Biotite code that builds the C-alpha atoms (Angstrom):
import biotite.structure as struc

atoms = struc.array([
    struc.Atom([-79.241, 32.205, 9.581], chain_id="A", res_id=1, res_name="UNK", atom_name="CA", element="C"),
    struc.Atom([-78.456, 35.907, 9.930], chain_id="A", res_id=2, res_name="UNK", atom_name="CA", element="C"),
    struc.Atom([-78.789, 35.618, 13.748], chain_id="A", res_id=3, res_name="UNK", atom_name="CA", element="C"),
    struc.Atom([-76.253, 32.800, 13.860], chain_id="A", res_id=4, res_name="UNK", atom_name="CA", element="C"),
    struc.Atom([-73.796, 34.830, 11.749], chain_id="A", res_id=5, res_name="UNK", atom_name="CA", element="C"),
    struc.Atom([-74.195, 37.839, 14.054], chain_id="A", res_id=6, res_name="UNK", atom_name="CA", element="C"),
    struc.Atom([-73.715, 35.675, 17.168], chain_id="A", res_id=7, res_name="UNK", atom_name="CA", element="C"),
    struc.Atom([-70.602, 34.062, 15.691], chain_id="A", res_id=8, res_name="UNK", atom_name="CA", element="C"),
    struc.Atom([-69.164, 37.451, 14.768], chain_id="A", res_id=9, res_name="UNK", atom_name="CA", element="C"),
    struc.Atom([-69.849, 38.863, 18.243], chain_id="A", res_id=10, res_name="UNK", atom_name="CA", element="C"),
    struc.Atom([-68.308, 35.789, 19.871], chain_id="A", res_id=11, res_name="UNK", atom_name="CA", element="C"),
    struc.Atom([-65.184, 36.074, 17.726], chain_id="A", res_id=12, res_name="UNK", atom_name="CA", element="C"),
    struc.Atom([-64.817, 39.783, 18.537], chain_id="A", res_id=13, res_name="UNK", atom_name="CA", element="C"),
    struc.Atom([-65.254, 39.069, 22.247], chain_id="A", res_id=14, res_name="UNK", atom_name="CA", element="C"),
    struc.Atom([-62.669, 36.290, 22.098], chain_id="A", res_id=15, res_name="UNK", atom_name="CA", element="C"),
    struc.Atom([-60.164, 38.556, 20.329], chain_id="A", res_id=16, res_name="UNK", atom_name="CA", element="C"),
    struc.Atom([-60.763, 41.328, 22.869], chain_id="A", res_id=17, res_name="UNK", atom_name="CA", element="C"),
    struc.Atom([-60.072, 38.923, 25.729], chain_id="A", res_id=18, res_name="UNK", atom_name="CA", element="C"),
    struc.Atom([-56.880, 37.688, 24.086], chain_id="A", res_id=19, res_name="UNK", atom_name="CA", element="C"),
    struc.Atom([-55.749, 41.235, 23.358], chain_id="A", res_id=20, res_name="UNK", atom_name="CA", element="C"),
    struc.Atom([-56.314, 42.339, 26.970], chain_id="A", res_id=21, res_name="UNK", atom_name="CA", element="C"),
    struc.Atom([-54.416, 39.282, 28.198], chain_id="A", res_id=22, res_name="UNK", atom_name="CA", element="C"),
    struc.Atom([-51.449, 40.203, 26.009], chain_id="A", res_id=23, res_name="UNK", atom_name="CA", element="C"),
    struc.Atom([-51.238, 43.773, 27.303], chain_id="A", res_id=24, res_name="UNK", atom_name="CA", element="C"),
    struc.Atom([-50.023, 42.542, 30.694], chain_id="A", res_id=25, res_name="UNK", atom_name="CA", element="C"),
    struc.Atom([-46.478, 41.335, 30.483], chain_id="A", res_id=26, res_name="UNK", atom_name="CA", element="C"),
    struc.Atom([-46.035, 38.885, 33.382], chain_id="A", res_id=27, res_name="UNK", atom_name="CA", element="C"),
    struc.Atom([-42.335, 39.687, 33.501], chain_id="A", res_id=28, res_name="UNK", atom_name="CA", element="C"),
    struc.Atom([-43.175, 43.261, 34.467], chain_id="A", res_id=29, res_name="UNK", atom_name="CA", element="C"),
    struc.Atom([-45.534, 42.397, 37.325], chain_id="A", res_id=30, res_name="UNK", atom_name="CA", element="C"),
    struc.Atom([-44.389, 42.192, 40.899], chain_id="A", res_id=31, res_name="UNK", atom_name="CA", element="C"),
    struc.Atom([-44.837, 38.925, 42.777], chain_id="A", res_id=32, res_name="UNK", atom_name="CA", element="C"),
    struc.Atom([-47.556, 40.546, 44.913], chain_id="A", res_id=33, res_name="UNK", atom_name="CA", element="C"),
    struc.Atom([-49.565, 41.532, 41.852], chain_id="A", res_id=34, res_name="UNK", atom_name="CA", element="C"),
    struc.Atom([-49.297, 38.045, 40.345], chain_id="A", res_id=35, res_name="UNK", atom_name="CA", element="C"),
    struc.Atom([-50.377, 36.458, 43.627], chain_id="A", res_id=36, res_name="UNK", atom_name="CA", element="C"),
    struc.Atom([-53.269, 38.902, 43.926], chain_id="A", res_id=37, res_name="UNK", atom_name="CA", element="C"),
    struc.Atom([-54.453, 37.971, 40.423], chain_id="A", res_id=38, res_name="UNK", atom_name="CA", element="C"),
    struc.Atom([-54.209, 34.251, 41.220], chain_id="A", res_id=39, res_name="UNK", atom_name="CA", element="C"),
    struc.Atom([-56.207, 34.735, 44.413], chain_id="A", res_id=40, res_name="UNK", atom_name="CA", element="C"),
    struc.Atom([-59.144, 36.621, 42.881], chain_id="A", res_id=41, res_name="UNK", atom_name="CA", element="C"),
    struc.Atom([-62.485, 35.140, 43.763], chain_id="A", res_id=42, res_name="UNK", atom_name="CA", element="C"),
    struc.Atom([-65.188, 34.205, 41.307], chain_id="A", res_id=43, res_name="UNK", atom_name="CA", element="C"),
    struc.Atom([-68.898, 33.523, 41.577], chain_id="A", res_id=44, res_name="UNK", atom_name="CA", element="C"),
    struc.Atom([-68.225, 29.778, 41.783], chain_id="A", res_id=45, res_name="UNK", atom_name="CA", element="C"),
    struc.Atom([-65.888, 30.382, 44.715], chain_id="A", res_id=46, res_name="UNK", atom_name="CA", element="C"),
    struc.Atom([-68.820, 31.484, 46.892], chain_id="A", res_id=47, res_name="UNK", atom_name="CA", element="C"),
    struc.Atom([-70.166, 27.944, 47.190], chain_id="A", res_id=48, res_name="UNK", atom_name="CA", element="C"),
    struc.Atom([-66.689, 26.495, 47.692], chain_id="A", res_id=49, res_name="UNK", atom_name="CA", element="C"),
    struc.Atom([-65.847, 29.146, 50.306], chain_id="A", res_id=50, res_name="UNK", atom_name="CA", element="C"),
    struc.Atom([-69.074, 28.471, 52.218], chain_id="A", res_id=51, res_name="UNK", atom_name="CA", element="C"),
    struc.Atom([-68.400, 24.718, 52.246], chain_id="A", res_id=52, res_name="UNK", atom_name="CA", element="C"),
    struc.Atom([-64.822, 25.359, 53.360], chain_id="A", res_id=53, res_name="UNK", atom_name="CA", element="C"),
    struc.Atom([-65.997, 27.685, 56.136], chain_id="A", res_id=54, res_name="UNK", atom_name="CA", element="C"),
    struc.Atom([-68.540, 25.184, 57.511], chain_id="A", res_id=55, res_name="UNK", atom_name="CA", element="C"),
    struc.Atom([-65.933, 22.400, 57.527], chain_id="A", res_id=56, res_name="UNK", atom_name="CA", element="C"),
    struc.Atom([-63.233, 24.646, 58.994], chain_id="A", res_id=57, res_name="UNK", atom_name="CA", element="C"),
    struc.Atom([-65.464, 25.783, 61.870], chain_id="A", res_id=58, res_name="UNK", atom_name="CA", element="C"),
    struc.Atom([-66.610, 22.227, 62.597], chain_id="A", res_id=59, res_name="UNK", atom_name="CA", element="C"),
    struc.Atom([-63.042, 20.887, 62.513], chain_id="A", res_id=60, res_name="UNK", atom_name="CA", element="C"),
    struc.Atom([-61.804, 23.778, 64.654], chain_id="A", res_id=61, res_name="UNK", atom_name="CA", element="C"),
    struc.Atom([-64.235, 23.049, 67.474], chain_id="A", res_id=62, res_name="UNK", atom_name="CA", element="C"),
    struc.Atom([-63.954, 19.260, 67.202], chain_id="A", res_id=63, res_name="UNK", atom_name="CA", element="C"),
    struc.Atom([-60.188, 19.480, 67.654], chain_id="A", res_id=64, res_name="UNK", atom_name="CA", element="C"),
    struc.Atom([-58.712, 18.621, 71.057], chain_id="A", res_id=65, res_name="UNK", atom_name="CA", element="C"),
    struc.Atom([-56.578, 21.755, 70.901], chain_id="A", res_id=66, res_name="UNK", atom_name="CA", element="C"),
    struc.Atom([-58.229, 24.218, 68.526], chain_id="A", res_id=67, res_name="UNK", atom_name="CA", element="C"),
    struc.Atom([-55.994, 26.845, 66.963], chain_id="A", res_id=68, res_name="UNK", atom_name="CA", element="C"),
    struc.Atom([-57.131, 29.603, 64.675], chain_id="A", res_id=69, res_name="UNK", atom_name="CA", element="C"),
    struc.Atom([-53.764, 30.093, 63.016], chain_id="A", res_id=70, res_name="UNK", atom_name="CA", element="C"),
    struc.Atom([-54.259, 27.405, 60.353], chain_id="A", res_id=71, res_name="UNK", atom_name="CA", element="C"),
    struc.Atom([-57.585, 28.821, 59.155], chain_id="A", res_id=72, res_name="UNK", atom_name="CA", element="C"),
    struc.Atom([-56.862, 32.570, 59.231], chain_id="A", res_id=73, res_name="UNK", atom_name="CA", element="C"),
    struc.Atom([-54.597, 34.981, 57.420], chain_id="A", res_id=74, res_name="UNK", atom_name="CA", element="C"),
    struc.Atom([-51.454, 35.951, 59.315], chain_id="A", res_id=75, res_name="UNK", atom_name="CA", element="C"),
    struc.Atom([-52.730, 39.511, 59.664], chain_id="A", res_id=76, res_name="UNK", atom_name="CA", element="C"),
    struc.Atom([-56.129, 38.497, 61.069], chain_id="A", res_id=77, res_name="UNK", atom_name="CA", element="C"),
    struc.Atom([-54.446, 36.019, 63.427], chain_id="A", res_id=78, res_name="UNK", atom_name="CA", element="C"),
    struc.Atom([-52.253, 38.796, 64.844], chain_id="A", res_id=79, res_name="UNK", atom_name="CA", element="C"),
    struc.Atom([-55.217, 41.189, 65.068], chain_id="A", res_id=80, res_name="UNK", atom_name="CA", element="C"),
    struc.Atom([-57.506, 38.711, 66.869], chain_id="A", res_id=81, res_name="UNK", atom_name="CA", element="C"),
    struc.Atom([-54.729, 37.571, 69.210], chain_id="A", res_id=82, res_name="UNK", atom_name="CA", element="C"),
    struc.Atom([-54.104, 41.177, 70.208], chain_id="A", res_id=83, res_name="UNK", atom_name="CA", element="C"),
    struc.Atom([-57.869, 41.823, 70.567], chain_id="A", res_id=84, res_name="UNK", atom_name="CA", element="C"),
    struc.Atom([-58.189, 38.827, 72.875], chain_id="A", res_id=85, res_name="UNK", atom_name="CA", element="C"),
    struc.Atom([-55.349, 40.100, 75.056], chain_id="A", res_id=86, res_name="UNK", atom_name="CA", element="C"),
    struc.Atom([-56.344, 43.805, 75.269], chain_id="A", res_id=87, res_name="UNK", atom_name="CA", element="C"),
    struc.Atom([-55.903, 45.138, 78.831], chain_id="A", res_id=88, res_name="UNK", atom_name="CA", element="C"),
    struc.Atom([-54.962, 41.671, 80.120], chain_id="A", res_id=89, res_name="UNK", atom_name="CA", element="C"),
    struc.Atom([-51.589, 42.703, 81.530], chain_id="A", res_id=90, res_name="UNK", atom_name="CA", element="C"),
    struc.Atom([-49.913, 39.973, 79.502], chain_id="A", res_id=91, res_name="UNK", atom_name="CA", element="C"),
    struc.Atom([-46.417, 40.739, 78.246], chain_id="A", res_id=92, res_name="UNK", atom_name="CA", element="C"),
    struc.Atom([-46.893, 42.626, 74.976], chain_id="A", res_id=93, res_name="UNK", atom_name="CA", element="C"),
    struc.Atom([-50.644, 43.185, 75.358], chain_id="A", res_id=94, res_name="UNK", atom_name="CA", element="C"),
    struc.Atom([-52.049, 46.544, 74.341], chain_id="A", res_id=95, res_name="UNK", atom_name="CA", element="C"),
    struc.Atom([-54.549, 48.766, 76.064], chain_id="A", res_id=96, res_name="UNK", atom_name="CA", element="C"),
    struc.Atom([-57.787, 49.429, 74.174], chain_id="A", res_id=97, res_name="UNK", atom_name="CA", element="C"),
    struc.Atom([-56.717, 52.813, 72.808], chain_id="A", res_id=98, res_name="UNK", atom_name="CA", element="C"),
    struc.Atom([-53.379, 51.497, 71.497], chain_id="A", res_id=99, res_name="UNK", atom_name="CA", element="C"),
    struc.Atom([-55.133, 48.480, 69.972], chain_id="A", res_id=100, res_name="UNK", atom_name="CA", element="C"),
    struc.Atom([-57.677, 50.663, 68.166], chain_id="A", res_id=101, res_name="UNK", atom_name="CA", element="C"),
    struc.Atom([-54.976, 53.044, 66.969], chain_id="A", res_id=102, res_name="UNK", atom_name="CA", element="C"),
    struc.Atom([-52.836, 50.206, 65.625], chain_id="A", res_id=103, res_name="UNK", atom_name="CA", element="C"),
    struc.Atom([-55.598, 48.374, 63.723], chain_id="A", res_id=104, res_name="UNK", atom_name="CA", element="C"),
    struc.Atom([-58.162, 51.077, 62.810], chain_id="A", res_id=105, res_name="UNK", atom_name="CA", element="C"),
    struc.Atom([-56.961, 51.362, 59.201], chain_id="A", res_id=106, res_name="UNK", atom_name="CA", element="C"),
    struc.Atom([-57.230, 47.624, 58.504], chain_id="A", res_id=107, res_name="UNK", atom_name="CA", element="C"),
    struc.Atom([-60.164, 46.381, 60.606], chain_id="A", res_id=108, res_name="UNK", atom_name="CA", element="C"),
    struc.Atom([-63.333, 47.793, 62.143], chain_id="A", res_id=109, res_name="UNK", atom_name="CA", element="C"),
    struc.Atom([-62.185, 47.484, 65.745], chain_id="A", res_id=110, res_name="UNK", atom_name="CA", element="C"),
    struc.Atom([-65.728, 48.009, 67.083], chain_id="A", res_id=111, res_name="UNK", atom_name="CA", element="C"),
    struc.Atom([-66.389, 44.372, 66.140], chain_id="A", res_id=112, res_name="UNK", atom_name="CA", element="C"),
    struc.Atom([-63.054, 42.831, 67.164], chain_id="A", res_id=113, res_name="UNK", atom_name="CA", element="C"),
    struc.Atom([-64.337, 40.806, 70.097], chain_id="A", res_id=114, res_name="UNK", atom_name="CA", element="C"),
    struc.Atom([-62.028, 42.330, 72.680], chain_id="A", res_id=115, res_name="UNK", atom_name="CA", element="C"),
    struc.Atom([-61.138, 39.822, 75.406], chain_id="A", res_id=116, res_name="UNK", atom_name="CA", element="C"),
    struc.Atom([-63.165, 37.059, 73.754], chain_id="A", res_id=117, res_name="UNK", atom_name="CA", element="C"),
    struc.Atom([-62.237, 33.871, 71.963], chain_id="A", res_id=118, res_name="UNK", atom_name="CA", element="C"),
    struc.Atom([-62.101, 33.162, 68.267], chain_id="A", res_id=119, res_name="UNK", atom_name="CA", element="C"),
    struc.Atom([-65.500, 32.788, 66.530], chain_id="A", res_id=120, res_name="UNK", atom_name="CA", element="C"),
    struc.Atom([-67.405, 32.355, 69.792], chain_id="A", res_id=121, res_name="UNK", atom_name="CA", element="C"),
    struc.Atom([-67.087, 34.458, 72.912], chain_id="A", res_id=122, res_name="UNK", atom_name="CA", element="C"),
    struc.Atom([-67.476, 31.538, 75.316], chain_id="A", res_id=123, res_name="UNK", atom_name="CA", element="C"),
    struc.Atom([-64.375, 30.131, 76.991], chain_id="A", res_id=124, res_name="UNK", atom_name="CA", element="C"),
    struc.Atom([-66.022, 26.735, 77.428], chain_id="A", res_id=125, res_name="UNK", atom_name="CA", element="C"),
    struc.Atom([-68.042, 25.168, 74.675], chain_id="A", res_id=126, res_name="UNK", atom_name="CA", element="C"),
    struc.Atom([-69.880, 21.994, 73.772], chain_id="A", res_id=127, res_name="UNK", atom_name="CA", element="C"),
    struc.Atom([-70.849, 20.843, 70.296], chain_id="A", res_id=128, res_name="UNK", atom_name="CA", element="C"),
    struc.Atom([-70.419, 23.864, 68.031], chain_id="A", res_id=129, res_name="UNK", atom_name="CA", element="C"),
    struc.Atom([-71.978, 23.936, 64.551], chain_id="A", res_id=130, res_name="UNK", atom_name="CA", element="C"),
    struc.Atom([-72.789, 26.431, 61.827], chain_id="A", res_id=131, res_name="UNK", atom_name="CA", element="C"),
    struc.Atom([-76.525, 26.906, 62.283], chain_id="A", res_id=132, res_name="UNK", atom_name="CA", element="C"),
    struc.Atom([-76.930, 28.988, 59.120], chain_id="A", res_id=133, res_name="UNK", atom_name="CA", element="C"),
    struc.Atom([-75.105, 31.269, 56.734], chain_id="A", res_id=134, res_name="UNK", atom_name="CA", element="C"),
    struc.Atom([-75.953, 33.748, 54.003], chain_id="A", res_id=135, res_name="UNK", atom_name="CA", element="C"),
    struc.Atom([-73.668, 35.232, 51.387], chain_id="A", res_id=136, res_name="UNK", atom_name="CA", element="C"),
    struc.Atom([-73.489, 39.011, 51.874], chain_id="A", res_id=137, res_name="UNK", atom_name="CA", element="C"),
    struc.Atom([-71.125, 40.473, 49.306], chain_id="A", res_id=138, res_name="UNK", atom_name="CA", element="C"),
    struc.Atom([-67.877, 40.223, 47.385], chain_id="A", res_id=139, res_name="UNK", atom_name="CA", element="C"),
    struc.Atom([-65.817, 43.207, 48.431], chain_id="A", res_id=140, res_name="UNK", atom_name="CA", element="C"),
    struc.Atom([-62.149, 43.699, 47.527], chain_id="A", res_id=141, res_name="UNK", atom_name="CA", element="C"),
    struc.Atom([-61.713, 39.964, 46.824], chain_id="A", res_id=142, res_name="UNK", atom_name="CA", element="C"),
    struc.Atom([-63.271, 39.093, 50.182], chain_id="A", res_id=143, res_name="UNK", atom_name="CA", element="C"),
    struc.Atom([-66.391, 36.972, 50.300], chain_id="A", res_id=144, res_name="UNK", atom_name="CA", element="C"),
    struc.Atom([-68.477, 38.134, 53.244], chain_id="A", res_id=145, res_name="UNK", atom_name="CA", element="C"),
    struc.Atom([-70.966, 35.796, 54.924], chain_id="A", res_id=146, res_name="UNK", atom_name="CA", element="C"),
    struc.Atom([-73.494, 36.305, 57.723], chain_id="A", res_id=147, res_name="UNK", atom_name="CA", element="C"),
    struc.Atom([-72.978, 33.251, 59.908], chain_id="A", res_id=148, res_name="UNK", atom_name="CA", element="C"),
    struc.Atom([-74.829, 31.978, 62.961], chain_id="A", res_id=149, res_name="UNK", atom_name="CA", element="C"),
    struc.Atom([-72.601, 29.671, 64.964], chain_id="A", res_id=150, res_name="UNK", atom_name="CA", element="C"),
    struc.Atom([-74.454, 27.670, 67.595], chain_id="A", res_id=151, res_name="UNK", atom_name="CA", element="C"),
    struc.Atom([-73.283, 25.836, 70.675], chain_id="A", res_id=152, res_name="UNK", atom_name="CA", element="C"),
    struc.Atom([-75.874, 23.066, 70.890], chain_id="A", res_id=153, res_name="UNK", atom_name="CA", element="C"),
    struc.Atom([-74.905, 21.980, 74.413], chain_id="A", res_id=154, res_name="UNK", atom_name="CA", element="C"),
    struc.Atom([-74.898, 25.458, 75.964], chain_id="A", res_id=155, res_name="UNK", atom_name="CA", element="C"),
    struc.Atom([-77.822, 26.620, 73.786], chain_id="A", res_id=156, res_name="UNK", atom_name="CA", element="C"),
    struc.Atom([-76.036, 29.787, 72.667], chain_id="A", res_id=157, res_name="UNK", atom_name="CA", element="C"),
    struc.Atom([-75.912, 31.420, 69.260], chain_id="A", res_id=158, res_name="UNK", atom_name="CA", element="C"),
    struc.Atom([-73.135, 33.677, 68.017], chain_id="A", res_id=159, res_name="UNK", atom_name="CA", element="C"),
    struc.Atom([-73.812, 36.077, 65.141], chain_id="A", res_id=160, res_name="UNK", atom_name="CA", element="C"),
    struc.Atom([-70.771, 36.752, 62.981], chain_id="A", res_id=161, res_name="UNK", atom_name="CA", element="C"),
    struc.Atom([-69.896, 38.397, 59.686], chain_id="A", res_id=162, res_name="UNK", atom_name="CA", element="C"),
    struc.Atom([-66.954, 36.457, 58.309], chain_id="A", res_id=163, res_name="UNK", atom_name="CA", element="C"),
    struc.Atom([-64.742, 37.463, 55.379], chain_id="A", res_id=164, res_name="UNK", atom_name="CA", element="C"),
    struc.Atom([-63.058, 34.685, 53.410], chain_id="A", res_id=165, res_name="UNK", atom_name="CA", element="C"),
    struc.Atom([-60.223, 35.174, 50.943], chain_id="A", res_id=166, res_name="UNK", atom_name="CA", element="C"),
    struc.Atom([-58.935, 32.735, 48.397], chain_id="A", res_id=167, res_name="UNK", atom_name="CA", element="C"),
    struc.Atom([-55.392, 31.669, 49.158], chain_id="A", res_id=168, res_name="UNK", atom_name="CA", element="C"),
    struc.Atom([-53.913, 29.335, 46.593], chain_id="A", res_id=169, res_name="UNK", atom_name="CA", element="C"),
    struc.Atom([-56.297, 26.402, 46.167], chain_id="A", res_id=170, res_name="UNK", atom_name="CA", element="C"),
    struc.Atom([-58.031, 26.971, 49.500], chain_id="A", res_id=171, res_name="UNK", atom_name="CA", element="C"),
    struc.Atom([-59.456, 29.767, 51.620], chain_id="A", res_id=172, res_name="UNK", atom_name="CA", element="C"),
    struc.Atom([-58.597, 31.658, 54.805], chain_id="A", res_id=173, res_name="UNK", atom_name="CA", element="C"),
    struc.Atom([-60.596, 33.781, 57.217], chain_id="A", res_id=174, res_name="UNK", atom_name="CA", element="C"),
    struc.Atom([-59.468, 37.378, 56.734], chain_id="A", res_id=175, res_name="UNK", atom_name="CA", element="C"),
    struc.Atom([-61.855, 39.112, 59.152], chain_id="A", res_id=176, res_name="UNK", atom_name="CA", element="C"),
    struc.Atom([-64.614, 38.368, 61.646], chain_id="A", res_id=177, res_name="UNK", atom_name="CA", element="C"),
    struc.Atom([-67.052, 41.010, 62.818], chain_id="A", res_id=178, res_name="UNK", atom_name="CA", element="C"),
    struc.Atom([-68.461, 39.834, 66.109], chain_id="A", res_id=179, res_name="UNK", atom_name="CA", element="C"),
    struc.Atom([-72.035, 40.903, 66.810], chain_id="A", res_id=180, res_name="UNK", atom_name="CA", element="C"),
    struc.Atom([-73.939, 40.258, 70.006], chain_id="A", res_id=181, res_name="UNK", atom_name="CA", element="C"),
    struc.Atom([-75.023, 36.740, 70.857], chain_id="A", res_id=182, res_name="UNK", atom_name="CA", element="C"),
    struc.Atom([-78.513, 35.787, 69.748], chain_id="A", res_id=183, res_name="UNK", atom_name="CA", element="C"),
])
């Protein structure tokens, strides 16, 4: 009986502490960015949802007749990867490697950008592409990082990637991809 009373008391104190901490933040004083950041925080349960989203997004991307990465990535990562793909290509607006690294070094690890390669896989041509396997790595700064092996079954090629997913509204977006060597 005494244990139940202690548990009830501790639960009530914990509940009051949560309510008190919620009341210390006046939503009227927060900037829109801060409110959005709080709404987009990831939780433990999001890991499973993010992994399922990632597998579906990759499958749908490569099954599409005209795959585009824009719908499944953040705007910032889309710009970064587009510029990485076009480094030293002589295309209007493309950067040389040094300018690219200088521009993005504070936001991305440019050593793993996949310079002059495609999105998620480095092959220009591809067959049936699937997620062979994935492992959750870490939750870092509201980014869920996964080790992912993407496999082209027709060309018998594996691509090792570390992919960061962020929660955006009710869904997810790819916020970064570190491209390792093919396996």
